[in-house]
C-alpha positions, 0 to 999 in steps of 0.5 A: 348276065347282061353287060351294063355297057349295053344300056342306053341310060344316061346317053341323052344326058351326056349328049346334052352336056356335050352340046352345051359345052360346044355351044358355050365354046362357040359363044365365047369365041364369037364374043371374043371376036366381036369384042376385038373387032369393036362391033358392039362399040360401033353399034352403040356409038354410031346411032348415039352421035345424032341423039347426042347432038339433039340432046345437047344442041337441039339439032340432028346434025352431029358434026359441029352441032355446038354452033347451032345451040340457041345460046350462040344466037345474038338476041336482045329484048325489045318491045318494038321488034326492031332489027339489030345489026348483026343479030342474024335475023335474016339467017335465023340468028346464027353467026 
């Protein structure tokens, strides 16, 4: 009579199950650590600041980009193209 404990059937299934549990535990640990350190937030918000400045104000400079928005330039309509004092024609219209 053969001992049923000597057979290798199901060993691969058990090993794969144990490997899945170990990988899942490592993934959850890494995810919790990354969340507590704020890695994902820094990866997303870092490159977003210049993009936000370009979308909102038309410049790539993130710091104080509101002052470069075209709305803040002094403009007037004239067919003669005359210079208005304080219009900022020499500095691109920025004040």
